[in-house]
Each structure stands twice: as structure tokens, then as C-alpha cells.
SEVEXMAR-301753 format. One record per residue (C-alpha): x, y, z; residue in one letter; residue number from 1. Coordinates in nm, 4 decimals. Layout:
// SEVEXMAR-301753
x, y, z, residu, num
X, Y, Z, a, NUM
...
***
This chain:
// SEVEXMAR-301753
x, y, z, residu, num
9.4066, 15.5232, 7.9085, x, 1
9.7360, 15.6089, 8.0730, x, 2
9.9868, 15.7342, 7.8143, x, 3
10.2956, 15.5203, 7.7765, x, 4
10.1567, 15.2322, 7.9806, x, 5
10.1768, 14.8867, 7.8242, x, 6
9.8541, 14.7049, 7.7446, x, 7
9.7584, 14.3628, 7.6168, x, 8
9.7209, 14.3588, 7.2408, x, 9
9.3622, 14.2238, 7.2472, x, 10
9.0802, 14.1028, 7.4701, x, 11
9.1780, 13.7445, 7.3859, x, 12
9.5356, 13.8074, 7.4988, x, 13
9.4033, 13.9516, 7.8257, x, 14
9.1809, 13.6462, 7.8825, x, 15
9.4732, 13.4101, 7.8173, x, 16
9.6895, 13.6045, 8.0635, x, 17
9.4174, 13.5919, 8.3301, x, 18
9.3580, 13.2250, 8.2582, x, 19
9.7315, 13.1700, 8.2989, x, 20
9.7197, 13.3445, 8.6355, x, 21
9.4318, 13.1197, 8.7423, x, 22
9.5677, 12.7948, 8.5961, x, 23
9.8501, 12.6721, 8.8147, x, 24
9.9330, 12.4377, 9.0985, x, 25
9.5851, 12.5010, 9.2373, x, 26
9.4423, 12.3047, 8.9429, x, 27
9.6936, 12.0213, 8.9142, x, 28
9.8043, 11.9848, 9.2757, x, 29
9.5169, 12.1091, 9.4935, x, 30
9.1988, 12.0384, 9.2953, x, 31
9.2476, 11.6594, 9.2479, x, 32
9.3186, 11.5879, 9.6153, x, 33
9.0387, 11.8228, 9.7280, x, 34
8.8050, 11.6314, 9.4967, x, 35
8.9364, 11.3029, 9.6344, x, 36
8.8778, 11.4098, 9.9943, x, 37
8.5292, 11.5540, 9.9408, x, 38
8.3150, 11.3109, 9.7468, x, 39
8.4387, 11.3237, 9.3868, x, 40
8.1783, 11.4490, 9.1370, x, 41
7.9581, 11.5901, 9.4145, x, 42
8.2400, 11.8253, 9.5110, x, 43
8.2923, 11.9218, 9.1462, x, 44
7.9267, 12.0236, 9.1040, x, 45
7.9346, 12.2381, 9.4182, x, 46
8.2673, 12.3839, 9.3099, x, 47
8.1232, 12.4937, 8.9740, x, 48
7.8309, 12.6681, 9.1474, x, 49
8.0656, 12.8402, 9.3935, x, 50
8.2938, 12.9665, 9.1173, x, 51
8.0185, 13.1241, 8.9080, x, 52
7.7995, 13.2669, 9.1838, x, 53
8.0467, 13.3496, 9.4612, x, 54
8.4044, 13.3651, 9.3292, x, 55
8.3361, 13.5443, 9.0002, x, 56
8.1836, 13.8547, 9.1643, x, 57
8.5123, 13.9022, 9.3511, x, 58
8.6964, 13.8589, 9.0219, x, 59
8.4706, 14.1245, 8.8657, x, 60
8.5388, 14.3644, 9.1536, x, 61
8.9148, 14.3423, 9.1024, x, 62
8.8720, 14.3729, 8.7254, x, 63
8.6585, 14.6868, 8.7321, x, 64
8.9022, 14.8549, 8.9728, x, 65
9.2046, 14.7707, 8.7575, x, 66
9.0512, 14.8542, 8.4197, x, 67
8.8989, 15.1808, 8.5456, x, 68
9.2048, 15.3154, 8.7292, x, 69
9.4722, 15.1799, 8.4919, x, 70
9.7024, 15.1502, 8.7933, x, 71
9.8839, 14.9076, 9.0173, x, 72
9.7014, 14.7921, 9.3302, x, 73
9.8352, 15.0683, 9.5552, x, 74
9.7759, 15.3414, 9.2968, x, 75
9.4264, 15.2122, 9.2210, x, 76
9.3163, 15.2417, 9.5831, x, 77
9.4714, 15.5867, 9.6083, x, 78
9.2685, 15.6999, 9.3061, x, 79
8.9411, 15.5533, 9.4300, x, 80
8.9764, 15.6868, 9.7847, x, 81
9.2007, 15.9962, 9.7590, x, 82
9.3130, 16.1304, 10.0927, x, 83
9.1927, 15.8167, 10.2688, x, 84
9.4087, 15.5908, 10.4803, x, 85
9.2751, 15.3018, 10.2752, x, 86
9.5642, 15.3509, 10.0350, x, 87
9.8036, 15.2205, 10.3002, x, 88
9.6019, 14.9012, 10.3136, x, 89
9.6850, 14.8805, 9.9447, x, 90
10.0411, 14.7997, 10.0423, x, 91
9.9128, 14.4679, 10.1759, x, 92
9.7850, 14.3868, 9.8272, x, 93
10.1406, 14.4380, 9.6999, x, 94
10.3050, 14.2353, 9.9761, x, 95
10.0572, 13.9429, 9.9716, x, 96
10.1365, 13.8073, 9.6206, x, 97
10.5095, 13.8418, 9.6885, x, 98
10.4823, 13.6361, 10.0078, x, 99
10.2799, 13.3762, 9.8173, x, 100
10.5327, 13.3798, 9.5329, x, 101
10.8148, 13.3190, 9.7817, x, 102
10.6832, 12.9816, 9.8969, x, 103
10.5042, 12.9063, 9.5683, x, 104
10.8432, 12.9164, 9.3944, x, 105
10.9668, 12.6561, 9.6447, x, 106
10.6922, 12.4175, 9.5270, x, 107
10.7653, 12.5228, 9.1689, x, 108
11.1261, 12.4278, 9.2394, x, 109
11.0171, 12.0827, 9.3531, x, 110
10.8427, 12.0487, 9.0157, x, 111
11.1655, 12.1430, 8.8388, x, 112
11.3535, 11.8723, 9.0325, x, 113
11.0898, 11.6080, 8.9543, x, 114
11.0987, 11.7008, 8.5859, x, 115
11.4784, 11.6713, 8.5879, x, 116
11.4680, 11.3308, 8.7594, x, 117
11.1948, 11.2100, 8.5216, x, 118
11.4107, 11.3008, 8.2222, x, 119
11.7449, 11.1738, 8.3549, x, 120
11.6838, 10.8612, 8.5600, x, 121
11.3213, 10.8124, 8.6607, x, 122
11.1999, 10.7169, 9.0082, x, 123
11.2277, 10.3985, 9.2082, x, 124
10.9497, 10.2580, 9.4265, x, 125
11.0661, 10.4399, 9.7386, x, 126
10.9402, 10.7781, 9.6136, x, 127
10.8223, 10.8870, 9.9573, x, 128
11.1784, 10.8648, 10.0865, x, 129
11.2996, 11.0516, 9.7779, x, 130
11.0605, 11.3394, 9.8504, x, 131
11.1567, 11.3565, 10.2175, x, 132
11.5294, 11.3370, 10.1471, x, 133
11.5127, 11.5983, 9.8718, x, 134
11.3028, 11.8544, 10.0616, x, 135
11.5205, 11.8191, 10.3719, x, 136
11.8533, 11.8314, 10.1878, x, 137
11.8768, 12.2118, 10.1884, x, 138
12.0942, 12.2720, 9.8823, x, 139
11.8766, 12.0891, 9.6278, x, 140
11.5469, 12.2667, 9.7033, x, 141
11.7261, 12.6012, 9.7289, x, 142
11.8874, 12.5543, 9.3878, x, 143
11.5544, 12.4533, 9.2294, x, 144
11.3761, 12.7450, 9.3967, x, 145
11.6391, 12.9729, 9.2406, x, 146
11.5981, 12.8219, 8.8936, x, 147
11.2195, 12.8525, 8.9050, x, 148
11.2320, 13.2128, 9.0272, x, 149
11.4883, 13.3033, 8.7589, x, 150
11.2601, 13.1623, 8.4894, x, 151
10.9746, 13.3729, 8.6268, x, 152
11.1911, 13.6861, 8.6443, x, 153
11.3126, 13.6403, 8.2857, x, 154
10.9553, 13.6278, 8.1506, x, 155
10.8411, 13.9325, 8.3519, x, 156
11.1531, 14.1283, 8.2509, x, 157
11.0414, 14.1118, 7.8866, x, 158
10.7342, 14.3212, 7.9684, x, 159
10.3574, 14.2888, 7.9319, x, 160
10.3373, 14.2158, 7.5582, x, 161
10.6741, 14.0600, 7.4818, x, 162
10.6970, 13.8624, 7.8066, x, 163
10.3689, 13.7888, 7.9846, x, 164
10.1371, 13.7959, 7.6831, x, 165
10.3682, 13.6001, 7.4527, x, 166
10.4372, 13.3341, 7.7166, x, 167
10.0679, 13.2796, 7.7913, x, 168
9.9741, 13.2659, 7.4234, x, 169
10.2078, 12.9696, 7.3871, x, 170
10.1841, 12.8066, 7.7291, x, 171
9.8048, 12.7905, 7.7757, x, 172
9.7355, 12.5899, 7.4560, x, 173
10.0406, 12.3725, 7.5314, x, 174
9.9143, 12.3048, 7.8840, x, 175
9.5771, 12.1840, 7.7562, x, 176
9.7407, 11.9602, 7.4945, x, 177
9.9858, 11.8096, 7.7444, x, 178
9.7129, 11.7410, 7.9969, x, 179
9.4838, 11.5846, 7.7355, x, 180
9.7675, 11.3490, 7.6354, x, 181
9.8006, 11.2446, 8.0003, x, 182
9.4216, 11.1968, 8.0235, x, 183
9.4274, 10.9699, 7.7169, x, 184
9.6912, 10.7562, 7.8896, x, 185
9.5268, 10.7598, 8.2317, x, 186
9.1724, 10.6613, 8.1296, x, 187
9.2962, 10.3624, 7.9244, x, 188
9.4872, 10.2022, 8.2128, x, 189
9.3556, 9.8686, 8.3417, x, 190
9.1426, 9.9382, 8.6479, x, 191
9.0861, 10.3056, 8.5687, x, 192
8.7069, 10.2646, 8.5354, x, 193
8.6247, 10.3363, 8.9020, x, 194
8.8333, 10.6537, 8.8805, x, 195
8.6315, 10.7739, 8.5810, x, 196
8.3072, 10.6957, 8.7638, x, 197
8.4361, 10.8804, 9.0668, x, 198
8.4722, 11.1937, 8.8532, x, 199
8.1290, 11.1778, 8.6844, x, 200
7.8908, 11.0128, 8.9340, x, 201
7.8162, 11.2382, 9.2301, x, 202
7.7718, 11.0799, 9.5717, x, 203
7.5568, 11.3368, 9.7505, x, 204
7.5783, 11.1405, 10.0739, x, 205
7.9336, 11.2734, 10.1019, x, 206
7.8199, 11.6369, 10.1086, x, 207
7.8644, 11.8196, 10.4385, x, 208
7.8894, 12.1901, 10.5330, x, 209
8.2653, 12.1405, 10.5026, x, 210
8.2214, 12.0485, 10.1339, x, 211
8.0717, 12.3891, 10.0535, x, 212
8.3407, 12.5697, 10.2514, x, 213
8.6201, 12.3793, 10.0778, x, 214
8.4633, 12.4268, 9.7335, x, 215
8.4433, 12.8019, 9.7858, x, 216
8.7949, 12.8086, 9.9256, x, 217
8.9247, 12.6174, 9.6233, x, 218
8.7557, 12.8618, 9.3853, x, 219
8.9073, 13.1496, 9.5798, x, 220
9.2543, 12.9908, 9.5674, x, 221
9.2373, 12.8813, 9.2042, x, 222
9.1229, 13.2155, 9.0598, x, 223
9.3932, 13.3973, 9.2607, x, 224
9.1418, 13.6267, 9.4265, x, 225
9.2396, 13.8951, 9.6742, x, 226
9.6076, 13.9108, 9.5801, x, 227
9.5952, 14.1856, 9.3184, x, 228
9.6883, 13.9751, 9.0161, x, 229
9.3448, 14.0124, 8.8560, x, 230
9.3469, 14.3874, 8.9276, x, 231
9.6955, 14.4282, 8.7809, x, 232
9.6232, 14.2296, 8.4642, x, 233
9.2901, 14.4133, 8.4215, x, 234
9.4786, 14.7434, 8.4332, x, 235
9.6533, 14.6315, 8.1137, x, 236
9.3181, 14.5800, 7.9347, x, 237
9.1923, 14.8266, 7.6746, x, 238
8.9153, 15.0709, 7.7546, x, 239
8.6491, 14.8774, 7.5640, x, 240
8.7273, 14.5304, 7.6937, x, 241
8.4304, 14.3440, 7.8392, x, 242
8.5041, 14.2716, 8.2059, x, 243
8.2188, 14.0270, 8.2608, x, 244
8.2945, 13.8374, 7.9400, x, 245
8.6660, 13.8183, 8.0264, x, 246
8.5864, 13.6936, 8.3770, x, 247
8.3484, 13.4252, 8.2557, x, 248
8.5974, 13.2985, 7.9973, x, 249
8.8731, 13.2942, 8.2577, x, 250
8.6530, 13.0891, 8.4898, x, 251
8.5628, 12.8511, 8.2065, x, 252
8.9296, 12.7983, 8.1160, x, 253
9.0184, 12.7468, 8.4814, x, 254
8.7330, 12.5046, 8.5517, x, 255
8.7950, 12.3079, 8.2335, x, 256
9.1628, 12.2656, 8.3103, x, 257
9.0906, 12.1637, 8.6708, x, 258
8.8430, 11.8973, 8.5604, x, 259
9.0831, 11.7721, 8.2922, x, 260
9.3516, 11.7495, 8.5624, x, 261
9.1120, 11.5446, 8.7729, x, 262
9.0567, 11.3032, 8.4839, x, 263
9.4328, 11.2850, 8.4296, x, 264
9.5046, 11.1920, 8.7907, x, 265
9.2084, 11.0076, 8.9458, x, 266
9.1810, 10.7180, 8.6962, x, 267
9.5533, 10.6526, 8.7433, x, 268
9.5130, 10.6691, 9.1217, x, 269
9.2345, 10.4095, 9.1146, x, 270
9.4233, 10.1946, 8.8623, x, 271
9.7121, 10.1781, 9.1076, x, 272
9.4806, 10.0964, 9.3986, x, 273
9.5715, 10.4132, 9.5917, x, 274
9.3377, 10.6091, 9.8183, x, 275
9.1907, 10.9042, 9.6195, x, 276
9.1968, 11.1308, 9.9231, x, 277
9.5716, 11.0947, 9.9652, x, 278
9.6060, 11.4664, 10.0367, x, 279
9.8651, 11.7296, 9.9419, x, 280
10.1348, 11.4678, 9.8749, x, 281
9.9342, 11.3275, 9.5833, x, 282
10.1460, 11.4607, 9.2956, x, 283
10.4888, 11.4528, 9.4622, x, 284
10.4668, 11.1198, 9.6450, x, 285
10.1734, 10.9190, 9.5119, x, 286
10.1897, 10.9899, 9.1388, x, 287
10.5617, 10.9141, 9.0924, x, 288
10.4912, 10.5793, 9.2604, x, 289
10.2110, 10.5216, 9.0101, x, 290
10.4496, 10.5934, 8.7216, x, 291
10.6999, 10.3443, 8.8672, x, 292
10.4336, 10.0784, 8.9142, x, 293
10.3020, 10.1223, 8.5610, x, 294
10.6538, 10.1205, 8.4239, x, 295
10.6766, 9.7460, 8.4834, x, 296
10.4462, 9.7032, 8.1824, x, 297
10.5841, 9.9676, 7.9481, x, 298
10.8795, 10.1558, 8.0923, x, 299
10.9248, 10.3885, 7.7928, x, 300
10.5611, 10.5004, 7.7858, x, 301
10.5456, 10.5407, 8.1625, x, 302
10.8662, 10.7463, 8.1648, x, 303
10.7361, 10.9667, 7.8830, x, 304
10.4092, 11.0284, 8.0698, x, 305
10.6026, 11.1212, 8.3848, x, 306
10.8092, 11.3741, 8.1867, x, 307
10.4955, 11.5217, 8.0276, x, 308
10.3200, 11.5401, 8.3627, x, 309
10.5943, 11.7241, 8.5478, x, 310
10.6593, 11.9491, 8.2466, x, 311
10.2913, 12.0431, 8.2669, x, 312
10.3269, 12.1236, 8.6368, x, 313
10.6308, 12.3449, 8.5775, x, 314
10.4628, 12.5403, 8.2964, x, 315
10.1373, 12.5773, 8.4913, x, 316
10.3283, 12.7002, 8.7965, x, 317
10.5075, 12.9587, 8.5800, x, 318
10.1833, 13.0994, 8.4345, x, 319
10.0703, 13.1789, 8.7894, x, 320
10.4049, 13.2917, 8.9284, x, 321
10.4543, 13.5584, 8.6600, x, 322
10.1213, 13.7203, 8.7531, x, 323
10.2211, 13.7437, 9.1198, x, 324
10.5641, 13.8783, 9.0250, x, 325
10.4062, 14.1446, 8.8025, x, 326
10.2030, 14.2910, 9.0919, x, 327
10.5239, 14.3972, 9.2658, x, 328
10.6905, 14.5131, 8.9448, x, 329
10.3890, 14.7302, 8.8542, x, 330
10.4013, 14.8932, 9.1984, x, 331
10.7741, 14.9698, 9.1823, x, 332
10.7719, 15.1017, 8.8243, x, 333
10.4660, 15.3242, 8.8733, x, 334
10.4942, 15.4370, 9.2347, x, 335
10.8718, 15.4335, 9.2868, x, 336
10.9556, 15.5207, 8.9240, x, 337
11.2019, 15.2319, 8.8873, x, 338
11.2951, 15.0867, 8.5522, x, 339
11.1391, 14.7467, 8.4835, x, 340
11.4829, 14.5841, 8.5027, x, 341
11.5588, 14.7298, 8.8446, x, 342
11.2100, 14.6436, 8.9706, x, 343
11.2493, 14.2823, 8.8552, x, 344
11.5828, 14.2582, 9.0407, x, 345
11.4381, 14.4061, 9.3617, x, 346
11.1399, 14.1674, 9.3569, x, 347
11.3717, 13.8749, 9.2808, x, 348
11.5933, 13.9588, 9.5799, x, 349
11.2969, 13.9895, 9.8185, x, 350
11.1179, 13.6718, 9.7085, x, 351
11.4405, 13.4715, 9.6796, x, 352
11.5427, 13.5478, 10.0393, x, 353
11.1980, 13.4764, 10.1849, x, 354
11.1643, 13.1692, 9.9628, x, 355
11.5050, 13.0455, 10.0770, x, 356
11.3868, 13.0679, 10.4377, x, 357
11.0672, 12.8780, 10.3467, x, 358
11.2737, 12.6190, 10.1594, x, 359
11.5024, 12.5485, 10.4538, x, 360
11.2529, 12.5854, 10.7393, x, 361
10.9208, 12.4036, 10.6981, x, 362
10.7735, 12.6106, 10.9806, x, 363
10.8325, 12.9293, 10.7814, x, 364
10.6691, 12.7681, 10.4782, x, 365
10.3602, 12.6745, 10.6818, x, 366
10.3455, 13.0174, 10.8458, x, 367
10.3555, 13.2053, 10.5129, x, 368
10.0963, 12.9701, 10.3641, x, 369
9.8642, 13.0094, 10.6634, x, 370
9.9113, 13.3868, 10.6833, x, 371
9.8251, 13.4455, 10.3185, x, 372
9.5485, 13.1840, 10.2866, x, 373
9.3694, 13.2526, 10.6130, x, 374
9.4093, 13.6283, 10.6396, x, 375
9.5799, 13.8319, 10.3666, x, 376
9.3928, 13.6877, 10.0654, x, 377
9.0510, 13.7165, 10.2287, x, 378
9.1318, 14.0646, 10.3560, x, 379
9.2412, 14.1752, 10.0085, x, 380
8.9256, 14.0340, 9.8502, x, 381
8.7045, 14.2078, 10.1059, x, 382
8.8859, 14.5358, 10.0406, x, 383
8.8362, 14.5019, 9.6639, x, 384
8.4624, 14.4243, 9.6808, x, 385
8.4153, 14.7105, 9.9268, x, 386
8.5884, 14.9533, 9.6914, x, 387
8.4023, 14.8311, 9.3824, x, 388
8.0647, 14.7938, 9.5513, x, 389
8.0605, 15.0904, 9.7863, x, 390
8.3325, 15.3481, 9.7035, x, 391
8.3453, 15.3673, 9.3241, x, 392
8.0880, 15.5518, 9.1162, x, 393
7.7765, 15.3362, 9.1362, x, 394
7.6519, 15.4070, 8.7833, x, 395
7.9937, 15.3296, 8.6330, x, 396
8.0310, 14.9982, 8.8142, x, 397
7.6706, 14.8972, 8.7428, x, 398
7.7240, 14.9703, 8.3733, x, 399
8.0468, 14.7699, 8.3628, x, 400
7.9272, 14.4711, 8.5622, x, 401
7.5558, 14.4431, 8.4902, x, 402
7.3978, 14.2033, 8.5884, x, 403
7.6730, 14.1084, 8.8372, x, 404
7.6742, 14.4372, 9.0296, x, 405
7.4351, 14.3172, 9.3013, x, 406
7.6517, 14.0088, 9.3576, x, 407
7.9590, 14.2289, 9.4068, x, 408
7.7740, 14.4593, 9.6448, x, 409
7.5684, 14.2155, 9.8505, x, 410
7.6755, 13.8521, 9.7923, x, 411
8.0566, 13.8653, 9.7762, x, 412
8.1203, 14.0356, 10.1140, x, 413
7.9364, 13.7762, 10.3285, x, 414
8.0890, 13.4960, 10.1189, x, 415
8.4391, 13.6275, 10.1932, x, 416
8.3616, 13.6638, 10.5633, x, 417
8.2281, 13.3062, 10.5645, x, 418
8.5548, 13.1817, 10.4124, x, 419
8.7539, 13.3714, 10.6725, x, 420
8.5527, 13.2207, 10.9588, x, 421
8.5562, 12.8643, 10.8244, x, 422
8.9332, 12.8778, 10.7854, x, 423
8.9533, 12.8808, 11.1638, x, 424
8.6648, 12.6559, 11.2704, x, 425
8.6852, 12.3648, 11.0249, x, 426
***
């Protein structure tokens, strides 16, 4: 164990931190509309299989690298392949989460604005126009992007135990409670029955090769694979922590929250008579409209649910954003010998500028999203499974990951390549 390096106080704290990294907009924003577009419960069943048999081995690969090397992503690769040019590829694993964080904080900023509006005035029926006017206004999104990024920076500045660990210990239980409250409201709405059935009765006629590709892609996105967050958090685990156990619990937390989010959103969508496959605009355009429509019956309750919902989104976005922020901070403090405060400021400046560009120019937003999703994340994941499966000491990795070692070595690489190819042909 590296002397003087911060570590999580317990295995449970490490699992909560990793669960926080996994639980984010991918669960609340992406999972419900992916489910809606790909056959409901049938997609969920395939998604569960993909997470445990394809995504988890990649998670294990990152974990064993981080826990073994006790280093940031760049330093870990340098230790595993000393003298090799592979270490320079490690810089991509530092840059990737920061690029993602830049545009992720823009979406997190939208969540901050929607929470503010929900508290202060509520929405009117023309929510689509509100979204378009807000995102194109320039100043508003930029200000919210700044607020969200400042919140993230403040948490990371406090350190591993006092900042990241403490925040996740509070936020993860709160997230589950908030979402369960929303579920209780959603499933009791008149007309919500078909939405509940949609979530529990699989329609296998809807399954296509695209369904499997999207399910694997969602698992990849949700567990934050290939961006170094799992590796970085694992490097803060103690020497006796169980990697496989931590990975399985992280996946269980992530899957459970995603399914709860589906039950919070889909019954309300059906109750309002809205198409379940509404797409990425589901939570920022469709759901506010649902809250407005339901407000005609009980305005106070509807307003309260809207506040709870967007508060949940903000907190969930923060649990993921701090893990991406920490990747860059770990690199600067360990490789460039910066103080944590200076590293936090440097990362803030970089992500704020790039995020500001993404906030103002939608083309930049789409480019960064496409670059990271279609190339950098899959490349990072392939690099990690190659290092864990083929470069590290075989007996050590087999001992750590048994019985998952064969999956890391032989199953994960073709799965990653398949994701990369399908990103361009589907």
C-alpha cells in the first residue's frame, strides 16, 4: 500500500463510491428511454445478462489494475508495462473522463435549472419551448454548467474520505429513498397499469440484434467502463478488499436503481398517454409536461414530485461527476506533484472551458459525446482488459478474479470490439 495515499475507510465505503460513479444520468435519463425504445421488459432481461456476463469482466479488469498498482490511470499503466509506449496511451484514460465531464456538467446544469424552476414557479404546458429557449439562451446554460461544476469541485477538493466517501455515504441512500417516493406516486396514477406491465412483461417479438447491442452499450455506459473511474476508485481500496464482491455489489446497486428509475418514469408516461420511446428528451421535455398535466388534479403534490425528481437527477449526476473529476486530480497530484487544491483548480478550468463551448455550440456537444462514446471509452476498456488479461502476472490476476479471469481474458475483448463496430453500423 502506497504510504501517505488516501484510501476508503472500508470495503462498504468503496462499494458505495463505485455505485455512486455508476449511478447517474445513465440510469435516470438513458435507461428509461432505451427501455422504451427496445421492447420494455425484454430489453431489461437482456440488459441484466449483458451486465453480469460482459460488462462486469471489464469492471474487474479496471479494478484489479487499480487495486494492485495503487496508482492513477497513467501511473498504473507505467507500472504494469515499464519502458513501454503503452504508458502514453494512458494519457487518453486521463483525458477521456475530463472530456465526458465537460459535456456531462452541461446536462447536469440543465438539471440544476429544472430543479430551480420546479421550486420557484413550476412549468407550463409548453415545456418543449422552455427547453429549447433555455438551451439556446447562452447565459442560462453556462451559468448552470458553472454551478454544477463548482459543486463537483467542492466535493472533490475535500479529498477521498472527507469528500468523495462522505458524499456517497449520504447521497446513495438518499437517492434510493427519493426514487422510491417517486415510484410510489407514479404507480398509483390513473392509467399507470400499462406502464407497470410494460416493465414486467417481456415482449420477445421486439428483440432484434440491435437490442443486444444497445443493452451491452447501456451496461458499458452505466458502469462508466473504459474511462478510468473504476481503476481510480479501486486504487483507493485496501489490500484485502474483494474485487469480485465489490464489482458484483456495484452492479446490483446500479441495476436496482436503473429498474427503480424505470418504474418511476414509465407508469407516469403511460398514465399521460405519451409514447414510451420518446427518446433522449424524455426527462427534460416529456416528464415536465407530465407533471403539468397531473398538476390539474393536485398541484401541490405534482409540484412536490417534480422537485423530488429533479433533485434526484442533480444528486445522481453529482455522484458520477465527482468520479470523473477525481481521475484528473489523481493524475495531477501523483504524476505532476500538485497539491489537491491546485489540481482541482486546473481540472475545473479545463472542463469549464470545454463545457462552455459544448454549452454554447450543440455541434461541439455532439462531437465530444460521439468521440468519447464511440471511440475513447471502448479504446480505454480494450486497453484495460488487455493489461489485466495479458500483461499482468497471470497467477495474481487469476487469484484476484477467480472465476472471472477467463471472462476478462477471452470474453471481454471481443465484446468491446463488437460494441465498437456496432456503434458505426447500427
